[in-house]
TITIKOL-828070 format. One record per residue: residue in one letter; x, y, z of N, C-alpha, C in turn. Coordinates in Angstrom, 1 decimal. Each point is the difference from the previous one (the first is absolute). Layout:
N
+------+--------+--------+--------+--------+--------+--------+--------+--------+--------+
: rest :    nxx :    nyy :    nzz :   caxx :   cayy :   cazz :    cxx :    cyy :    czz :
+------+--------+--------+--------+--------+--------+--------+--------+--------+--------+
:    A :      X :      Y :      Z :      X :      Y :      Z :      X :      Y :      Z :
...
+------+--------+--------+--------+--------+--------+--------+--------+--------+--------+
This chain:
198
+------+--------+--------+--------+--------+--------+--------+--------+--------+--------+
: rest :    nxx :    nyy :    nzz :   caxx :   cayy :   cazz :    cxx :    cyy :    czz :
+------+--------+--------+--------+--------+--------+--------+--------+--------+--------+
:    X :  -50.6 :  -71.5 :   -9.9 :    1.2 :   -0.7 :   -0.3 :    1.1 :    1.0 :   -0.1 :
:    X :    1.2 :   -0.3 :    0.6 :    1.1 :    0.9 :   -0.1 :    0.8 :   -0.3 :   -1.3 :
:    X :    0.7 :    1.0 :   -0.5 :    0.7 :    0.0 :   -1.2 :    1.5 :    0.3 :    0.2 :
:    X :    0.8 :   -0.8 :   -0.8 :    1.4 :    0.3 :    0.1 :    0.6 :   -0.2 :   -1.4 :
:    X :    0.9 :    0.9 :   -0.3 :    0.6 :    0.0 :   -1.3 :    1.2 :   -0.9 :    0.1 :
:    X :    0.1 :   -1.0 :   -1.0 :    1.1 :   -0.9 :    0.0 :    1.0 :    0.5 :   -1.0 :
:    X :    1.3 :    0.2 :    0.4 :    1.0 :    0.6 :   -0.8 :    0.6 :   -1.1 :   -0.9 :
:    X :   -0.8 :   -0.6 :   -0.8 :    0.5 :   -1.0 :   -0.9 :   -0.9 :   -0.1 :   -1.3 :
:    X :    0.6 :   -0.4 :   -1.1 :   -0.8 :   -0.2 :   -1.2 :    0.1 :   -1.5 :   -0.4 :
:    X :    0.5 :   -0.8 :    0.9 :    0.2 :   -1.4 :   -0.3 :   -1.3 :   -0.7 :    0.3 :
:    X :   -0.6 :   -0.6 :   -1.1 :   -1.4 :   -0.6 :    0.1 :    0.0 :   -1.2 :    1.1 :
:    X :    1.1 :   -0.7 :    0.0 :    0.0 :   -1.1 :    1.0 :    0.0 :    0.5 :    1.4 :
:    X :    0.8 :    1.0 :    0.3 :    0.0 :    0.5 :    1.3 :   -1.3 :    0.6 :    0.4 :
:    X :   -0.6 :    0.8 :   -1.0 :   -1.3 :    0.6 :    0.3 :   -1.1 :   -1.0 :    0.3 :
:    X :    0.0 :   -1.1 :   -0.7 :   -0.9 :   -1.1 :    0.3 :    0.2 :   -0.5 :    1.4 :
:    X :    1.2 :   -0.3 :    0.4 :    0.3 :   -0.5 :    1.3 :   -0.4 :    1.0 :    1.1 :
:    X :    0.4 :    1.3 :   -0.2 :   -0.4 :    1.0 :    1.0 :   -1.5 :    0.1 :    0.2 :
:    X :   -0.7 :    0.0 :   -1.2 :   -1.5 :    0.0 :    0.1 :   -0.6 :   -1.1 :    0.7 :
:    X :    0.5 :   -1.2 :   -0.2 :   -0.5 :   -1.2 :    0.6 :    0.3 :    0.0 :    1.5 :
:    X :    1.2 :    0.4 :    0.4 :    0.5 :    0.0 :    1.4 :   -0.6 :    1.1 :    0.8 :
:    X :   -0.3 :    1.1 :   -0.6 :   -0.5 :    1.2 :    0.8 :   -1.6 :    0.0 :    0.0 :
:    X :   -0.6 :   -0.7 :   -0.9 :   -1.5 :    0.1 :    0.0 :   -0.6 :   -0.4 :    1.3 :
:    X :    0.5 :   -1.0 :    0.7 :   -0.6 :   -0.4 :    1.3 :    0.0 :    1.1 :    1.0 :
:    X :    0.9 :    1.0 :   -0.1 :    0.1 :    1.1 :    0.9 :   -1.0 :    1.1 :   -0.4 :
:    X :   -0.7 :   -0.1 :   -1.1 :   -0.8 :    1.0 :   -0.5 :    0.7 :    1.1 :   -0.6 :
:    X :    1.2 :   -0.3 :   -0.6 :    0.8 :    1.0 :   -0.7 :    0.0 :   -0.2 :   -1.5 :
:    X :   -0.3 :    1.1 :   -0.7 :    0.0 :    0.0 :   -1.4 :    1.3 :    0.4 :   -0.5 :
:    X :    0.6 :   -0.8 :   -0.9 :    1.3 :    0.3 :   -0.6 :   -0.2 :    0.8 :   -1.3 :
:    X :    0.7 :    1.1 :   -0.2 :    0.0 :    0.8 :   -1.2 :    1.4 :    0.0 :   -0.6 :
:    X :    0.1 :   -0.4 :   -1.2 :    1.3 :    0.0 :   -0.6 :    0.4 :    1.4 :   -0.4 :
:    X :    1.3 :    0.4 :    0.2 :    0.4 :    1.3 :   -0.2 :   -0.2 :    0.4 :   -1.5 :
:    X :    0.1 :   -0.9 :   -0.9 :   -0.2 :    0.2 :   -1.4 :   -1.4 :    0.5 :   -0.3 :
:    X :   -1.0 :   -0.5 :    0.8 :   -1.4 :    0.4 :   -0.2 :   -0.2 :    1.4 :    0.3 :
:    X :    0.9 :    0.6 :    0.7 :   -0.1 :    1.4 :    0.4 :    1.0 :    0.9 :   -0.8 :
:    X :    0.6 :   -0.7 :   -1.0 :    1.0 :    0.8 :   -0.8 :    1.3 :    0.3 :    0.6 :
:    X :    0.3 :   -0.8 :    1.0 :    1.3 :    0.2 :    0.8 :    1.1 :   -0.8 :   -0.7 :
:    X :    1.1 :    0.6 :   -0.3 :    1.1 :   -0.7 :   -0.6 :    0.7 :   -0.8 :    1.1 :
:    X :    0.8 :   -1.0 :   -0.4 :    0.8 :   -0.7 :    0.9 :    1.1 :    0.8 :    0.6 :
:    X :    0.3 :   -0.2 :    1.2 :    1.1 :    0.8 :    0.7 :    1.4 :   -0.7 :   -0.4 :
:    X :    1.0 :    0.8 :    0.1 :    1.3 :   -0.6 :   -0.2 :    0.4 :   -1.0 :    1.1 :
:    X :    0.8 :   -1.0 :   -0.2 :    0.4 :   -0.9 :    1.0 :    1.5 :   -0.1 :    0.0 :
:    X :    0.7 :    1.1 :    0.5 :    1.4 :    0.1 :   -0.2 :    0.8 :   -0.7 :    1.2 :
:    X :   -0.7 :   -0.4 :    1.0 :    0.6 :   -0.4 :    1.3 :    0.5 :   -1.4 :    0.0 :
:    X :    0.9 :   -0.3 :    0.9 :    0.6 :   -1.3 :    0.1 :   -0.7 :   -1.0 :    0.9 :
:    X :   -1.1 :    0.5 :    0.7 :   -0.7 :   -0.9 :    0.9 :   -1.5 :    0.1 :   -0.3 :
:    X :   -0.6 :   -1.1 :    0.3 :   -1.5 :   -0.1 :   -0.2 :   -0.8 :    1.0 :    0.8 :
:    X :    0.4 :    0.3 :    1.2 :   -0.8 :    0.9 :    0.8 :    0.1 :    1.5 :   -0.5 :
:    X :    1.2 :    0.4 :   -0.5 :    0.1 :    1.3 :   -0.5 :   -0.8 :    0.2 :   -1.3 :
:    X :    0.1 :   -1.0 :   -0.8 :   -0.8 :    0.1 :   -1.3 :   -1.5 :    0.0 :    0.3 :
:    X :   -0.5 :   -0.8 :    1.0 :   -1.4 :   -0.1 :    0.3 :   -0.5 :    1.3 :    0.6 :
:    X :    0.8 :    0.6 :    0.9 :   -0.3 :    1.3 :    0.6 :   -0.1 :    1.1 :   -1.1 :
:    X :    1.0 :    0.0 :   -0.9 :    0.0 :    1.0 :   -1.1 :   -1.3 :   -0.1 :   -0.8 :
:    X :   -0.4 :   -1.2 :   -0.3 :   -1.2 :   -0.3 :   -0.9 :   -1.2 :    0.4 :    0.7 :
:    X :   -0.1 :   -0.3 :    1.3 :   -1.2 :    0.3 :    0.8 :   -0.2 :    1.5 :    0.1 :
:    X :    1.1 :    0.7 :    0.4 :   -0.1 :    1.5 :    0.1 :   -0.3 :    0.7 :   -1.3 :
:    X :    0.5 :   -0.5 :   -1.1 :   -0.3 :    0.5 :   -1.4 :   -1.5 :   -0.2 :   -0.3 :
:    X :   -0.5 :   -1.2 :    0.2 :   -1.5 :   -0.2 :   -0.3 :   -0.9 :    0.8 :    0.9 :
:    X :    0.4 :    0.2 :    1.3 :   -0.8 :    0.8 :    0.9 :    0.0 :    1.4 :   -0.4 :
:    X :    1.2 :    0.5 :   -0.4 :    0.1 :    1.4 :   -0.4 :   -0.9 :    0.3 :   -1.2 :
:    X :    0.1 :   -0.9 :   -1.0 :   -0.8 :    0.2 :   -1.2 :   -1.5 :   -0.2 :    0.1 :
:    X :   -0.4 :   -0.9 :    0.9 :   -1.4 :   -0.3 :    0.2 :   -0.7 :    0.7 :    1.1 :
:    X :    0.8 :    0.5 :    1.0 :   -0.5 :    0.6 :    1.2 :   -0.9 :   -1.0 :    0.8 :
:    X :    0.4 :   -1.2 :   -0.1 :   -0.7 :   -1.1 :    0.7 :    1.0 :   -0.9 :    0.7 :
:    X :   -0.4 :   -0.8 :    0.9 :    0.9 :   -1.0 :    0.6 :    0.6 :   -0.9 :   -1.1 :
:    X :    1.2 :   -0.4 :    0.1 :    0.7 :   -0.8 :   -1.0 :    0.7 :   -1.2 :    0.6 :
:    X :    0.1 :   -1.0 :   -0.8 :    0.7 :   -1.2 :    0.4 :    0.9 :   -0.4 :   -1.2 :
:    X :    1.2 :   -0.3 :    0.4 :    1.0 :   -0.5 :   -1.0 :    0.7 :   -1.2 :    0.5 :
:    X :    0.4 :   -0.8 :   -0.9 :    0.9 :   -1.1 :    0.4 :    1.2 :    0.0 :   -0.9 :
:    X :    1.1 :   -0.5 :    0.5 :    1.1 :   -0.3 :   -0.8 :    0.4 :   -1.4 :    0.4 :
:    X :    0.1 :   -0.8 :   -1.0 :    0.2 :   -1.4 :    0.3 :    0.9 :   -0.6 :   -1.1 :
:    X :    0.5 :   -1.2 :    0.3 :    0.8 :   -0.6 :   -1.0 :    0.6 :   -1.3 :    0.5 :
:    X :    0.7 :   -0.7 :   -0.9 :    0.6 :   -1.2 :    0.3 :    1.5 :    0.2 :    0.3 :
:    X :    0.4 :   -0.7 :    1.1 :    1.4 :    0.1 :    0.4 :    0.6 :   -1.4 :    0.0 :
:    X :    1.1 :   -0.2 :   -0.7 :    0.6 :   -1.3 :   -0.2 :    1.3 :    0.0 :    0.8 :
:    X :    0.2 :   -1.0 :    0.8 :    1.2 :   -0.1 :    0.9 :    1.3 :    0.0 :   -0.9 :
:    X :    0.0 :   -0.8 :   -1.1 :    1.2 :   -0.2 :   -0.8 :    0.3 :    1.3 :   -0.8 :
:    X :   -0.9 :    0.9 :   -0.1 :    0.2 :    1.2 :   -0.8 :    0.2 :    1.2 :    0.9 :
:    X :    0.2 :   -0.3 :    1.3 :    0.3 :    1.1 :    1.0 :   -1.3 :    0.9 :    0.2 :
:    X :   -1.1 :   -0.6 :   -0.1 :   -1.3 :    0.7 :    0.2 :   -0.6 :    0.5 :   -1.3 :
:    X :    0.6 :   -0.1 :   -1.1 :   -0.6 :    0.4 :   -1.3 :   -1.1 :   -1.0 :   -0.4 :
:    X :   -1.0 :    0.4 :   -0.8 :   -0.1 :    1.3 :   -0.6 :   -0.5 :    1.1 :    1.0 :
:    X :   -0.6 :   -0.4 :    1.1 :   -0.3 :    1.0 :    1.1 :   -0.8 :    1.2 :   -0.5 :
:    X :    0.4 :    1.2 :    0.3 :   -0.9 :    1.1 :   -0.4 :   -0.1 :    0.2 :   -1.5 :
:    X :    0.9 :   -0.7 :   -0.8 :   -0.1 :    0.1 :   -1.4 :   -0.7 :   -1.1 :   -0.6 :
:    X :   -0.8 :   -0.7 :    0.8 :   -0.7 :   -1.2 :   -0.5 :   -0.8 :    0.2 :   -1.3 :
:    X :   -0.7 :    1.1 :   -0.1 :   -0.9 :    0.3 :   -1.1 :    0.8 :    0.4 :   -1.2 :
:    X :    1.3 :    0.4 :    0.2 :    0.8 :    0.5 :   -1.1 :    1.3 :   -0.8 :   -0.1 :
:    X :    0.0 :   -1.2 :    0.4 :    1.2 :   -0.9 :    0.1 :    0.6 :   -0.2 :   -1.4 :
:    X :   -0.8 :   -0.1 :   -1.0 :    0.4 :   -0.2 :   -1.4 :    0.0 :    1.2 :   -0.8 :
:    X :   -0.2 :    1.2 :    0.6 :    0.0 :    1.3 :   -0.7 :   -1.2 :    0.8 :    0.4 :
:    X :    0.1 :    1.3 :   -0.3 :   -1.0 :    0.9 :    0.5 :   -1.5 :   -0.3 :   -0.4 :
:    X :   -0.2 :   -0.5 :   -1.2 :   -1.3 :   -0.4 :   -0.5 :   -0.2 :   -1.5 :    0.0 :
:    X :    0.6 :   -0.7 :    0.9 :    0.0 :   -1.5 :   -0.1 :   -1.4 :   -0.5 :    0.3 :
:    X :   -0.3 :   -1.1 :   -0.6 :   -1.2 :   -0.8 :    0.3 :    0.3 :   -1.0 :    1.1 :
:    X :   -1.1 :   -0.6 :    0.5 :    0.2 :   -1.0 :    1.0 :    0.8 :   -1.2 :   -0.6 :
:    X :   -0.3 :   -0.3 :   -1.2 :    0.7 :   -1.1 :   -0.7 :    1.5 :    0.3 :   -0.2 :
:    X :    0.3 :    1.2 :   -0.3 :    1.4 :    0.4 :   -0.2 :    0.7 :   -0.1 :    1.3 :
:    X :   -0.6 :    0.5 :    1.1 :    0.6 :    0.0 :    1.3 :    0.2 :   -1.4 :    0.5 :
:    X :   -0.9 :   -0.9 :   -0.2 :    0.1 :   -1.4 :    0.3 :    1.2 :   -0.6 :   -0.7 :
:    X :    0.1 :    0.3 :   -1.3 :    1.0 :   -0.6 :   -0.8 :    1.4 :    0.5 :    0.5 :
:    X :    0.1 :    1.3 :    0.3 :    1.2 :    0.5 :    0.5 :    0.4 :   -0.7 :    1.4 :
:    X :   -1.0 :   -0.2 :    0.8 :    0.3 :   -0.7 :    1.3 :    0.6 :   -1.4 :   -0.2 :
:    X :   -0.7 :   -0.7 :   -0.9 :    0.5 :   -1.4 :   -0.3 :    1.4 :    0.1 :   -0.6 :
:    X :    0.3 :    1.0 :   -0.9 :    1.3 :    0.1 :   -0.6 :    1.1 :    0.3 :    1.1 :
:    X :   -0.4 :    0.8 :    1.0 :    1.0 :    0.4 :    1.0 :    0.2 :   -1.2 :    1.0 :
:    X :   -1.0 :   -0.8 :    0.1 :    0.1 :   -1.1 :    1.0 :    0.4 :   -1.4 :   -0.7 :
:    X :    0.3 :    0.1 :   -1.3 :    0.4 :   -1.2 :   -0.7 :    1.2 :   -0.7 :    0.7 :
:    X :   -0.1 :   -1.2 :    0.3 :    1.1 :   -0.8 :    0.6 :    0.2 :    0.3 :    1.5 :
:    X :   -0.8 :    0.9 :    0.6 :    0.1 :    0.3 :    1.4 :   -0.8 :   -1.0 :    0.9 :
:    X :    0.6 :   -0.5 :    1.0 :   -0.7 :   -1.0 :    0.8 :   -0.9 :    0.6 :    1.0 :
:    X :    0.4 :    1.1 :    0.6 :   -0.7 :    0.6 :    1.1 :   -1.2 :    0.9 :   -0.7 :
:    X :   -1.2 :   -0.6 :    0.1 :   -1.1 :    0.7 :   -0.6 :   -0.9 :    0.7 :    1.0 :
:    X :    0.4 :    0.1 :    1.2 :   -0.8 :    0.7 :    1.1 :   -0.3 :    1.4 :   -0.4 :
:    X :   -1.3 :    0.4 :    0.3 :   -0.4 :    1.3 :   -0.4 :   -1.2 :    0.4 :    0.9 :
:    X :   -0.3 :    1.2 :    0.1 :   -1.2 :    0.4 :    0.7 :   -0.6 :    1.3 :   -0.7 :
:    X :   -1.3 :    0.1 :    0.1 :   -0.7 :    1.2 :   -0.4 :    0.0 :    0.9 :    1.2 :
:    X :    0.2 :    1.3 :   -0.2 :   -0.1 :    1.0 :    1.1 :   -1.1 :    0.9 :   -0.5 :
:    X :   -0.9 :    0.4 :    1.0 :   -1.0 :    1.1 :   -0.3 :    0.1 :    1.0 :    1.1 :
:    X :    0.2 :    1.3 :   -0.3 :   -0.1 :    1.1 :    0.9 :   -1.2 :    0.8 :   -0.4 :
:    X :   -0.9 :    0.2 :    0.9 :   -1.2 :    0.9 :   -0.2 :    0.1 :    1.3 :    0.8 :
:    X :   -0.3 :    1.1 :   -0.6 :   -0.1 :    1.3 :    0.7 :   -1.3 :    0.6 :   -0.3 :
:    X :   -0.7 :    0.4 :    1.1 :   -1.2 :    0.8 :   -0.2 :    0.1 :    1.3 :    0.7 :
:    X :   -0.4 :    1.1 :   -0.7 :    0.0 :    1.3 :    0.6 :   -1.4 :    0.7 :   -0.1 :
:    X :   -0.3 :    0.8 :    1.0 :   -1.3 :    0.7 :   -0.1 :    0.0 :    1.2 :   -0.9 :
:    X :    1.2 :    0.5 :   -0.1 :    0.3 :    1.2 :   -0.9 :    1.4 :    0.0 :   -0.4 :
:    X :    0.3 :    0.8 :   -1.0 :    1.4 :    0.1 :   -0.5 :    1.0 :    0.3 :    1.1 :
:    X :   -0.4 :    0.8 :    1.0 :    1.0 :    0.4 :    1.0 :   -0.2 :   -0.8 :    1.3 :
:    X :   -0.7 :   -1.1 :    0.0 :   -0.3 :   -0.8 :    1.2 :    1.3 :   -0.3 :    0.7 :
:    X :    0.2 :    0.5 :    1.3 :    1.2 :   -0.3 :    0.6 :    0.1 :   -1.4 :    0.6 :
:    X :   -1.1 :   -0.7 :    0.0 :    0.0 :   -1.4 :    0.6 :   -0.5 :   -1.0 :   -1.0 :
:    X :    0.7 :   -0.2 :   -1.1 :   -0.4 :   -1.1 :   -1.0 :   -0.1 :   -1.3 :    0.7 :
:    X :   -1.0 :   -0.8 :   -0.4 :   -0.2 :   -1.3 :    0.5 :    0.9 :   -0.9 :   -0.9 :
:    X :    0.8 :   -0.8 :    0.6 :    0.9 :   -0.9 :   -0.8 :   -0.2 :   -1.4 :    0.4 :
:    X :   -0.1 :   -0.9 :   -0.9 :   -0.1 :   -1.4 :    0.3 :    0.8 :   -0.8 :   -1.1 :
:    X :    0.6 :   -1.1 :    0.5 :    0.8 :   -0.8 :   -1.0 :   -0.1 :   -1.4 :    0.4 :
:    X :    0.3 :   -0.8 :   -1.1 :    0.0 :   -1.5 :    0.2 :    0.9 :   -0.6 :   -1.0 :
:    X :    0.4 :   -1.3 :    0.2 :    0.8 :   -0.8 :   -0.9 :   -0.8 :   -1.3 :   -0.2 :
:    X :    0.2 :   -0.5 :   -1.2 :   -0.5 :   -1.3 :   -0.4 :    1.1 :   -0.8 :   -0.6 :
:    X :    0.4 :   -1.1 :    0.7 :    1.2 :   -0.8 :   -0.4 :   -0.3 :   -1.1 :   -0.9 :
:    X :    0.9 :   -0.3 :   -0.9 :   -0.1 :   -1.1 :   -1.0 :    1.3 :   -0.1 :   -0.7 :
:    X :   -0.1 :   -0.5 :   -1.2 :    1.2 :   -0.3 :   -0.8 :   -0.3 :    0.5 :   -1.5 :
:    X :    1.0 :    0.1 :   -0.8 :   -0.2 :    0.3 :   -1.4 :    0.0 :   -1.3 :   -0.8 :
:    X :   -1.1 :   -0.3 :   -0.6 :   -0.1 :   -1.3 :   -0.8 :    1.0 :    0.1 :   -1.3 :
:    X :    0.2 :   -1.1 :   -0.6 :    0.8 :    0.0 :   -1.2 :   -0.7 :    0.3 :   -1.3 :
:    X :   -1.4 :    0.0 :    0.1 :   -0.8 :    0.3 :   -1.2 :   -1.3 :    0.6 :    0.5 :
:    X :   -0.7 :    0.9 :   -0.7 :   -1.3 :    0.5 :    0.5 :   -1.1 :   -1.1 :    0.0 :
:    X :   -0.9 :    0.2 :    0.9 :   -1.1 :   -0.9 :    0.1 :   -1.2 :    0.8 :    0.5 :
:    X :   -1.2 :   -0.3 :   -0.5 :   -1.2 :    0.6 :    0.4 :   -0.4 :    1.3 :   -0.7 :
:    X :   -1.2 :    0.3 :    0.0 :   -0.6 :    1.1 :   -0.8 :   -0.6 :    1.1 :    0.8 :
:    X :    0.0 :   -0.1 :    1.4 :   -0.6 :    1.0 :    0.8 :    1.1 :    1.0 :    0.5 :
:    X :   -0.5 :    1.0 :    0.7 :    1.0 :    1.0 :    0.6 :    0.6 :    0.8 :   -1.1 :
:    X :    1.2 :    0.6 :    0.4 :    0.7 :    0.9 :   -0.9 :    1.4 :    0.1 :    0.5 :
:    X :    0.8 :    0.8 :   -0.7 :    1.4 :    0.2 :    0.4 :    0.8 :   -1.4 :   -0.1 :
:    X :    0.7 :   -0.3 :    1.1 :    0.8 :   -1.2 :    0.0 :   -0.8 :   -1.2 :    0.6 :
:    X :   -1.3 :    0.1 :    0.1 :   -0.8 :   -1.1 :    0.6 :    0.2 :   -1.3 :   -0.8 :
:    X :    0.2 :   -0.1 :   -1.3 :    0.2 :   -1.3 :   -0.6 :    1.3 :   -0.6 :    0.3 :
:    X :    1.0 :    0.7 :    0.6 :    1.3 :   -0.5 :    0.4 :    0.1 :   -0.2 :    1.5 :
:    X :   -1.0 :    0.6 :    0.8 :    0.2 :    0.0 :    1.4 :   -0.6 :   -1.3 :    0.6 :
:    X :    1.0 :   -0.9 :    0.3 :   -0.4 :   -1.4 :    0.4 :   -0.1 :   -0.1 :    1.5 :
:    X :   -1.1 :   -0.6 :    0.4 :   -0.4 :   -0.1 :    1.4 :    0.2 :   -1.5 :    0.4 :
:    X :    1.1 :   -0.4 :    0.6 :    0.3 :   -1.4 :    0.2 :   -1.1 :   -0.7 :    0.8 :
:    X :   -0.5 :    0.7 :    1.1 :   -1.0 :   -0.6 :    0.8 :   -1.3 :   -0.3 :   -0.6 :
:    X :   -0.3 :    0.7 :   -1.1 :   -1.2 :   -0.2 :   -0.8 :    0.2 :   -0.8 :   -1.3 :
:    X :    1.3 :   -0.1 :   -0.4 :    0.3 :   -0.7 :   -1.3 :   -0.6 :    0.7 :   -1.2 :
:    X :    0.0 :    1.3 :    0.1 :   -0.6 :    0.8 :   -1.1 :    0.7 :    1.3 :   -0.1 :
:    X :   -0.1 :    0.7 :   -1.1 :    0.4 :    1.4 :   -0.1 :   -1.1 :    0.9 :    0.4 :
:    X :    0.3 :    1.2 :    0.3 :   -1.0 :    1.0 :    0.3 :   -1.1 :    0.1 :   -1.1 :
:    X :    0.5 :   -0.1 :   -1.2 :   -0.9 :    0.1 :   -1.2 :   -1.0 :   -1.2 :   -0.1 :
:    X :    0.3 :   -1.1 :    0.8 :   -0.9 :   -1.2 :   -0.1 :   -1.0 :    0.1 :    1.2 :
:    X :    0.1 :    1.0 :    0.8 :   -1.0 :    0.2 :    1.1 :   -1.2 :    0.7 :   -0.6 :
:    X :   -1.2 :   -0.3 :    0.6 :   -1.2 :    0.9 :   -0.3 :    0.2 :    1.3 :    0.6 :
:    X :   -0.6 :    1.1 :   -0.6 :    0.2 :    1.3 :    0.6 :   -0.5 :    0.1 :    1.5 :
:    X :   -1.0 :   -0.8 :    0.3 :   -0.5 :    0.0 :    1.4 :    1.1 :   -0.6 :    0.9 :
:    X :    0.7 :   -1.1 :   -0.4 :    1.0 :   -0.6 :    0.8 :    1.2 :    1.0 :    0.2 :
:    X :    0.4 :    0.6 :   -1.2 :    1.2 :    0.9 :    0.1 :   -0.4 :    1.2 :    0.9 :
:    X :   -1.2 :    0.5 :   -0.1 :   -0.4 :    1.1 :    0.8 :   -0.1 :   -0.3 :    1.5 :
:    X :    0.2 :   -1.2 :    0.4 :    0.1 :   -0.4 :    1.4 :    1.4 :   -0.1 :    0.5 :
:    X :    1.0 :   -0.3 :   -0.9 :    1.3 :   -0.4 :    0.5 :    1.1 :    0.9 :   -0.5 :
:    X :   -0.2 :    0.9 :   -1.0 :    1.0 :    0.7 :   -0.7 :    0.6 :    1.1 :    0.9 :
:    X :    1.2 :    0.5 :   -0.4 :    0.6 :    1.1 :    0.6 :   -0.9 :    1.2 :    0.1 :
:    X :   -0.8 :    0.3 :   -1.1 :   -0.9 :    1.1 :    0.0 :   -1.2 :   -0.2 :    0.9 :
:    X :   -0.5 :   -1.2 :    0.1 :   -1.1 :   -0.4 :    0.9 :    0.5 :    0.2 :    1.5 :
:    X :    1.2 :   -0.5 :    0.3 :    0.5 :    0.2 :    1.3 :    0.2 :    1.4 :    0.4 :
:    X :    0.6 :    0.8 :   -0.9 :    0.2 :    1.4 :    0.3 :   -1.3 :    0.8 :    0.1 :
:    X :   -1.0 :   -0.4 :   -0.9 :   -1.3 :    0.7 :    0.1 :   -0.7 :   -0.3 :    1.3 :
:    X :    0.2 :   -1.3 :    0.5 :   -0.6 :   -0.3 :    1.3 :    0.5 :    0.9 :    1.1 :
:    X :    1.3 :    0.2 :    0.0 :    0.6 :    0.9 :    1.0 :   -0.4 :    1.4 :   -0.2 :
:    X :   -0.1 :    0.5 :   -1.3 :   -0.4 :    1.3 :   -0.3 :   -1.5 :    0.2 :    0.5 :
:    X :   -0.8 :   -1.0 :   -0.3 :   -1.4 :    0.1 :    0.4 :   -0.2 :    0.2 :    1.5 :
:    X :    0.8 :   -0.6 :    0.8 :    0.0 :    0.2 :    1.4 :    0.4 :    1.4 :    0.4 :
:    X :    1.0 :    0.5 :   -0.7 :    0.4 :    1.4 :    0.3 :   -1.0 :    1.0 :   -0.5 :
:    X :   -0.7 :   -0.3 :   -1.1 :   -1.0 :    0.9 :   -0.5 :   -1.1 :    0.1 :    1.0 :
:    X :   -0.4 :   -1.1 :    0.6 :   -1.0 :    0.0 :    1.1 :    0.4 :    0.7 :    1.2 :
:    X :    1.2 :   -0.3 :    0.5 :    0.5 :    0.6 :    1.3 :    0.3 :    1.5 :   -0.2 :
:    X :    0.7 :    0.3 :   -1.1 :    0.6 :    1.4 :   -0.1 :   -0.9 :    0.9 :   -0.7 :
:    X :   -0.8 :   -0.5 :   -1.0 :   -0.8 :    0.9 :   -0.8 :   -1.5 :   -0.1 :    0.4 :
:    X :   -0.3 :   -1.1 :    0.8 :   -1.4 :   -0.2 :    0.3 :   -0.9 :   -0.6 :   -1.1 :
:    X :    0.7 :   -0.6 :   -1.0 :   -0.7 :   -0.6 :   -1.1 :   -0.6 :   -1.3 :    0.3 :
+------+--------+--------+--------+--------+--------+--------+--------+--------+--------+
């Protein structure tokens, strides 16, 4: 079984990565389990943050590393919360606080269109000159109130009109087939096979 360090301490993301990479025979190791602190995320784009996190984890672990930067982008907010999705309500914000801030910012706004973006970056080493990059979007709307108990982040507010449910009302198995992270990981898995021979 191959091993890859995931540059995240988010339990929800780690569960999703583990479930989605297991069929490839890849064992996911959280950076925290190796005593690796989180990298700074100072950049304005998802891809720059993901690359910085992947290189940081690879340097500290001396193993291949995978990082994602993802977030919710709302049309009416000019793409916010975007790369600040985890910190929308403040540096130490909880999911509930971020959801409340999003509802506050969209109060009275008719255009509720939004999408999740996920950018994944995998590197074989900290100095890998050819990082593998995969990205995907998952389109929906922002609901007027949270619904559902599954998922994490903005899932209770991420309304999927074609399903008549929020992402938090989907089973983990269903979400892992159609989400932004699932779609990006599908693309990354193909690149891992072709480029790394995994």
